[in-house]
N, C-alpha and C positions, 0 to 999 in steps of 0.2 A: 504494499500499500504506499501511496505517496505521503510524504511528510511536509507539513507547511506550518508556519508560525503565524498566529494571529494574536491580537491583543485581548485582554479580558473582556472588553466591551463588545467584542464581536460574537460572544456566545449568548444565545437567547433561549435555549431549551435546556432544562435540567432533567436528567434521567436518574432516578433514585432507586437503589437496590438495597436489600437488607442482608443478602447472603453472597458469599463468594461465587456460588453456582450461578446466581442471577447476574452478577457482575461479568462473568465469563460470557454468558449468553448475550448480554447487552453490548459488550465490546465487539463481539462477532457480528453484530448488526451494523457497525459503522462502515460506511463506504470508504472513508479515508480516516487515518489516524493522524492526529496533530501532535506537535511537540508540547510537552508539559510546560505550564506556566507557573510561576511562583505564587503561593497562596498568601492571603493577608495574614498579618501577625496574629490575629485572633482566631484564625482558621486552622484547625488540626486535621481537616479532611485530606485525603489523597484522591486524585481524579484521573480519569481517562478522558482525553479530549479527542473529538473527531467530528465528522459531518455525516449526516444522512440526508441525501438529496441536497436541497439548498440550505438546510438548517445546520448551524454549528451547535454541537451538543456537548454538554458536560455530564459525564457519567460519574456519580458518586455512590459510595457504598458505606453502610453503617459499619462501625468497628466490629471486629470479630467477637462473637458471643455477647454483643450489646444490642439486643433487639428491643422493639417496643416503641411507644409513642415519644417518650422523652428523648431517647437516642436519635430518633428520626428528626425531632424538632431541632436538636443541636446540629445535625448534619445540614439541615436547610439553612439555619442561621449562618453557618460557615460558608455555605455555597453562595448565599446572596451577598456576603461581605466581600468575597473574592471576585465574584462575577456579578456586578451591579445591574447588568441589563437582562438578567434572566426574566423572560416574559411569562413562561408557564412551565410546569413540570409534568413528567410522566412517572408515576410510581408503579414500577413494573417488577413482577416477581411471581412467587407461588403463594397459594392460599388453600384453605380447606373448603371444599365445595359442599353445598347443601342440596342434595337431590330431592325432588318432590314430583308429585303427579303433574304439576304445571311445567316443571323444568327438568328435563332429562339430563341432569348434570353428570358428566363422567370424567374419569381421570384424563388429564391432558386437555380438557376443554378450557375455554377462556371466559372469564367473567370481566365485564367492563362496567365500571360504576356509571349509572345513568340516573339523572334526577327524576323524581316523581313530583306530583303537585305540592307535596308538603316536605319532602326530604331532598337534600341536594345531591344524593347519590351515595353518600357514606353517612352512617350513623355510628355514634360511639357507645360502647357498652362498658360496664365495669362489673367486678365480681365482689361478692360479699365474703364473709369468713367461712361459710359452710358450702359444701359442694352443691352446685345447682342454684345458688342464690345469685342470679345475674340480673342486672337492671340496665335499661337504656338510659344514658346520661346526656344525650344531646345529638343534634344533627349538624353536620359540618357544611362548609361552603360548597356550592355546586361547582363543577368544572367550568373553565372559561368558555366564552362564546365560541372562540375560534376552534377549540377542540370539539365542542358539541356539534358544530357545523361540519367539521371533518368527519366526525363519527357518523353523522347522518349520510354524508356523501359516500363513505366507505360501505355502509350498509346497502346503499343503492347499487354500488358497483358489485358487491358480492352477490346480490340478487340476480344480476344479469350475466356476470362473468365467472362467478365462483371465487373462492378464497385463494390467495397466493401464499398462504402460510405454509402448507406442506412443501412447496418448492423452496421457500426461503430456508426452512429448517434443513432440508436435504442438501442445499448448497452450503450451508454452514458446516455440515458434517463432512461433505465431500472435499471441501477446501481446507479443512482442519482435521487431519486424521486423528489427532489426540482427543477429539470431541465426540467419539463414537458413542459415549454413554448418553449423549443428548438425543439419541434416536428413540423411536417409538418402542415401548417395552412389550407390545403385543396385548391384544384385548383379553386373552384368558388370564392375564395378571390383574385385570380390573374387576375386583369383586366387592360388591356392596352388601354388607351384612345388615340384618334387622337392627333397628336402632336400640332395642332393648337387649341385644346380645353382646356381652362384653368379651373382649379378647382375653384368652387365658393368661394369667399373670406370669406363668413360668415358661412361656413360649416366646421366642424371638421373632417368629414369623407366623403366618396364618396357615401353615401346612397342617396343623392339628386342629384348626377351627372346624366347627360343625358345619358341613356343607349344606345341611338342611336349613340353615339360617341365612343362606345367600338369597338375596332378592332377585327373582327372575326378571331379566330385561331383554327386550328384543335386540338381536344383534344389529349393529349398524352396517350400512351397505359399504362403507369405506372407512379406512383408518385415518380419518380426517377430523381434527378438532372442531367442535361446534362452539359458536360464540354466543354467549348469553348476556343480555343487557338488563341490569337491574341494580339492586341495592347491595352494598358491601358493609359488613359489620366490622368495626375496628376497635381493638382494645388490648390491654396489656396481658390479659389472661389467655392462655392457650386452651382451646376447646378440644378435649379428648374423650368426649362422651356423646354418643348418638342421640340420646334422649335430651340432654342439655342443648345440643346443637339445634334440634328441631324446636325445642321450647323457646329458645332465644330468637331463632330465625323467624318464628311466627308470632312473637310477642307484639301486641297492639296491631296485629294484621300487617306487620311490616314486610314480612316475606323476604328476608335477606337470602342472597344466592351464594355468599362466600364469607368466610371469616379470615381476618388477617390482623397484623399487629402494628402497622406503621402509619396508616393513613391519618389517624386522629392526631398525630403529631406534625402533620405536614399541611393538611388541607386549608387551615385557617391562616397560614403564613405564606403559602405559595399556591397560587391557583393551579390545580393539577387534576389529572384524570388517573384513576386507579385501574390497572390492568393486571389481573391475576390468573396464572395458569393453575388449574386444579391438580394438586399433587396427592391429596387424600380426601377423605370424607369427614374430617373433623370428629373422628370417633376413636375408640380405643384400638382400632386396627391400623393406626398410623404406621407408615414406614417410609424410608427415603427413596425407594426404588423409582418412583415417578417424578422426583424433584427435578432432575436435569431436563427431561422432556417437557415438563410443565413450564419450567423457566424459559425454554427455547420457544415454545408456542406463544407465550406471553410477549416475549421480546420481538418475535416476528410480527405480531399484531401491532406492537408499538411502532415498528418500522413502517408498516403499511399505513398506519394512521398518520404519521408525520408526512408521508408522501402526499396526503390530501390537504395539508395545511399550507396555504400560499405563503411564500417567504415574507411578504409584506406584513403578515400578521404576527411575525415574531421579530422582525428587524426594525431598527430605528426607534426603539422604545425609550421613552424618557423615564429616568429614575428620579423621582422627586427628592428622595433623600440625598442623592448625590448632588442634585442641583442646589439644594439648600446649603449643603456643606461648602460647595464652591462659591456660593453667593450668586444671587440672581443678577441679570444684566442691568436691571433698571432700579430696583428698590429692594430693601431687606424685608422679605415676607414675614419673618418672625416678629420684627418690630411692629409691622402693620397689624398683625394678629394681636399683639399685646395691647394695642390701642383700642381694639374693638371687642375683646372678650371681657365681659363684666366679671365681677368678683365671684358670682355664683357659678361661673364656668371654669374656675381655676383648675379644678380637678381634671376636667376634660382636656384643658390645655397642657397640663402636665403629662397626660398620656400621649398627647401629640408630640411633645418634645422628646419623650422617651422613645417613641416609635422611630424617630429620625435616626437614632443610633442603632436601631435593631434591624429595620427592614425598609425597603423602598415602599412608599405609599402610592397606591394606585390612584392615578389622576383621572379626572373627567376630561380635561383638555390639556395636552402637553403644551408647555410654554406659557407665555402671557401671565406670569405670576401664578404658576400652577400649584403652589402650595395651598392656595385658597380652595382648591377643588379636590379635597381629600375624601371623596364619597365613600370609598370602601373602608377607609379608616374610621370615619366619623359615625357611620351608620350604627354599628353595634354599640358604641359608647352612648350615642344619643338615645337609643332605645331605653337604656337603664337610667340615664342622667337628666333627660329633659326633652323638650320638643325639637323635632327635626327642623321645623320652620324657623325657629328663633336662631339656632346655631347656623343654619344655612345662610340666613341673612348676613351674619357677621362675616362669613367666609366668601360670599359671592358678591354682595351688593354694596360693599363699603366704598365710599368716595368715588362713585362712578366707575368702578372697576369693570362693569359690564362691557365698556367700550375701550378699555386700556389696550394699547397695541404693544405687543412684545418686540423683542429686538429685531425680529424679521418683519415687523409691520403688520402682523395679523392680530385680529381681535379674538376673544373666546368664541365668537360666533363663527369666524373663519375656521378655527381649530375644530369646533364641534362638527362641522361638515366633513372634516377629514378623518374623523374617528368613527368607525363603523358601528362599534358596540353601543346599543341604546341611542343611536344618533338622533333619531327623530324626537325622542323624549328630551334630550338635552337642548336641541335647537328650539323646541317648543318652549322649554323653560326659559331660555334666554330671551326669546322674543316677547313672551308674556311679561317678563320682568322689565321690558323696555329697551332691550339692546337695539342699537342703531343699525338698521339694515342697509344703510347707504355708505358706511365706512369702507374705503377702498384699501386693498393691500398693495404692496409695491408693484404688483402686476396690473394694477388698475381695476381689479375685480371686486365687486361688492359680494356680500354673502349670497345674494340672489343669483349673481353670475356663477358663483361657485356651485350653487345648488343645481343649476342647469347643466353644467359640465360634468357634475358627479352623478347625474342620473337620479337626482333626489326625488323626482315625482314618484319613483317606485317605493320610497319609504316615507312619503308624506311631508318631507321638510319644505319643499318648494311651495306646497299649499300654505303652510304657516307663514313663510317668508313673504310670499306675494300678497297675502292678506294684510300683513303688517305694513307692507309698502303702500297699499291702497289707503290705509288709515292716515297716512301722511306723518311727516315729522312733528307737526304741531301736536297731534293727538298723543304721539309717543312721549313727547316732552312733558305733556300734562300728566300722563300716567306716572312718569318717573317722579314728578314733583309731589303728586298725591302719595305715592309710595314712600317718599322721603319723610313725610310727616309721621309715618307710622313705624319707622325703622327701629326705634328702641323699645317698642311694645311687643309686637308679634308680627309674624309674616302676614302681609296684607291678604285679605280674603280673595280679591280678584286674581291673585297669583297662585303659585303652586301650594295649595293648602290641604290637599288630600291625595292619596294614592289611588291609582286607577281601579285596582281590584281589592284594596284593603282599607275600607272605611275605618276611621278611628273608633267608631262605635263597637267594632268587633274586637277591640283589644289594643295593646300598645303598638307603636309604630313598628312595622316589620323590620327584621334584621337584614343584613346584607344580601343573603341568597335570594330573599323575596324581592328586595329592591332591584336587583339586577334583572329580574324577569318581569317586573311590573312597571308600567309607564306612568309618568306624571300626567296630571290633567288639571284643568282649572276648576274652580268651584262654580263657575257660571254655566249651568246646564248639567244634566244628569250624567253625561259621559265625556264632556270636553270635546265633542266632535262637531260643534256648530260651525266652526270656521272651516273645517274640512268639508262638511256637507255643502255649505254655501259656495265654496270655491269649485267643487265638483259640478254643481248644477250650473254655475255661471260660465265656467270655462270648458266644460265638456272634456275633461282630462281623459286620455286614453288609458284606462285602467288595465287594459290587456298588454300594455307595453312591457317588455321583458325587463327584469331587474338587471342592473349593470354588472352585478357580481355573480349571482347564482342562476341567472337566466330563468327566473321565475316571474310570473305575472304578479301584480301587486296583491291580489287576493291570496295567492299562494305564499308570498312572503309573510303576510299576516298570519296565516295558518301555522307556518313553521315557527314563527316567533311567539306563538301562543296568545295572540290577542283575543279579546272577548268576542262573543258571538255577535253582539250588536255592531261591532266594527265590520265583521265579515258581511253581515246583512246589509249594512250601509253601502258597502262597495258593490255588492251584487245588485242592489236596488238602483245604484247609480250607473249601471251598464256593464259591470264586470261579468264575464261569461263563466259560468260554472264549468263549461267544457273546455276552457282555455288550457293549453298544454305548455310544459317546459321544453327545454331543448332535448330532454330525454323522453319526451312525450308523457311525463307524469301529469295527470290532471289534479285539480284541487281535491277530488275525491280520493285519488291515490294517496295524497299527502295526509288527508284527514284520517283515512283508514290506517295508514302506517303509523301515525302519531297517537292513535287511540282516542281521537276526539269524537265522541258520540254525537254531540250536538251539531258539530260541523258536518258530519256525515248526513245527518237527517236534514239539515238546512240545504245542503248542496243537492241532495236528491229531490227535495221539494222544489228547488229552483231549476231542475231540468238536467242535472248531471247525468251523463251516460254511465249506467252502472257496470256495463261490460266493456268500457273503453280500455284499450291496451296501451302500455308504454312501449319503449323501444325493445324491451326484452319479451314483449308479448304477454306481460302480466297484467291482470285486472286488479281492481281494488280488493277483490276477495283474496287474491294471492298475497297482497300486502297485509291484509288483516290477519291472515293465517299465521303470520310470524310477528305480529305487533306485540309490544310489551304491555300496553295498557288496554283494557276493555275489549280484548280480541273477540271473545265469544259473542258479546253483545253486538259488536259491529258486524261480525260475520252474519248473525241472524238478521240484522236490519238489511244488509245487502242482499241476502238470499230472499228475504220477503219482498224486496224491490225487484227481484228478477235476476239476480246475479247467477251466472252459469258456473256451477260447482265443477263442471267437467272441462272448463276452458283450459287449453294447454298453451304454455309459453313457448318460446323458440326452442327450448330444450326438451319439449314434450311433457313438462311437469304440470300437473293440475294443482289447485289449492290443496287437495288431499295429499298429494305427494310432498308438497312444500311443508305442510304442517307435520307430516310423519317424519320427514328427514330432520326436522328441528326438534323432534321429541315432544311435540305438543299433542298428547294423546286425547285430551279432552276436546280439542278442536277437531281432531280426526273423528271422534264419535259424533260431534255435532254435524259435521259434513256428511257423514254416512247416514245419519238419521234423516237429514233433509233430502239427500239423494234417494233414500228409500221411500220417503213420502211422495217424492216426485216421480217415482217409478223408474229411476235411473240406475243402471248397473255400474258398480265401481270397477 
């Protein structure tokens, strides 16, 4: 492999392992190995540096025999001190699988942490003093948007082309003769015992275990790992009991698919995705035989996932902590904050100062006094210490900072248009607070010009900006003056006073994972869509225009981003076609079924969506629903009631029945067979 030397700032992806076996597999995934760089004085980690595709990757491993959340947190702290521009992480390695009727988890399979409506993909558990006394202690931050988007795109690719994981593992072994132990151990070595059957205490292996206690499972057609998307349980206690495994995995209807020991120490300090190869069933029959292969399959999936992340989503990231240490180009942000945070916010400010020395603070807008926009840092603190609106006021709207221009001449509104994540919400927030939409950057472009060039109509920014333009400068100034009179009391009501899907009447302000997935809206009107509705009607925007990045029509972008149903209905009522397709011929119905969105499926069918429309792989919405993570059976029944063809074959000749069976979803197989029987169709 070629060697090249880069600077610390060139590395943007952290790949974290817990075991040497995992480190070996991770290093084997590197396309190129880079020269080692010196670590920071406070960093005791050792690293492997390299690249995967366009991404420069830092591979870090926990110290030998130092597992668990605390050790993982220390490794991440060192990683971020040495490599300040790490954008996100991949926590890749082995874990204990949780087989069930819904998920046919087997040894060597891959578990990928995936958020649900209430949990960010990983939840933390703890153990009491007595055996079996386990409790759930919290839910951790969800993976970053860039990785969730890549995950969805990779799922789509697997549906049409199949997985590249076996080929990657085979290449790893063929090019590294010493890694033969990372190969597939053979299916007859994969034995799942009844949860209440304990391994004999005097036996080193399962040769003497009662074979009558083995759970019968249908053989798989190929020795290829299956990928399961769901929740991961993380804690410092090793699970070695099948009954405890099942009890904890199903507590509070959580239904975890995997147990591991590091994610809880990483997720809240480094945005990351957890990828685990199943090496055992978290029972008393644990052994190390499957660890190398499980580590290899997980690493191979991590490599494939990174190939789906565009380099622009990990390069050129601003680290606010580094920016503050160096000193901002125009004004000292810390001193500005001192002037505006009242006495009753001193505790919050102390946490802010402390965080500067510990980790970079995620920013809403890079540059332009970015220390004021510490959304990810502030959110969890504000939840416990006071109102979001009051503190947001101090950080965002002090002394006309809405229109301050950074060293490059751009305002926060210009920056907001260049940041993909939650872009429409941030732009809407700035405009509603009175940001001047006529300020020009050094290229002579106003935010409206930037919106046009960025394809902003696909994410509704241009709607807000153009509306603000029509209101004129006079009205904007008047709004700012009225806002100014209220600045030291509370956040003005006409501005961002509540969250789109989380009214304050339902409890405290949501924490960071929820804020990342829920949009801001004004208090004027039930949904904050009046401006969008008026602009759509007056200007006849082409809602079927493809999105500049994902090649999806606007209605499909909203579905993917999880917007409320009234947003989707508004777009459909305004002319969006329920039958519009993406570049891969996915319709909105495909996306809704794939994402498990029951209400959207029903709405789209009512609006005329073609229930048997096919994508480029020849798959229908029923194919997508048969492998969906959420609400699969309900959506499948809705589709079949609407006339979905359960015998439709894709380009590979697979029906929804084949797809569900290959993924081990036997309840879905039964549902399909029942419907086919009722319709008089032979399988």
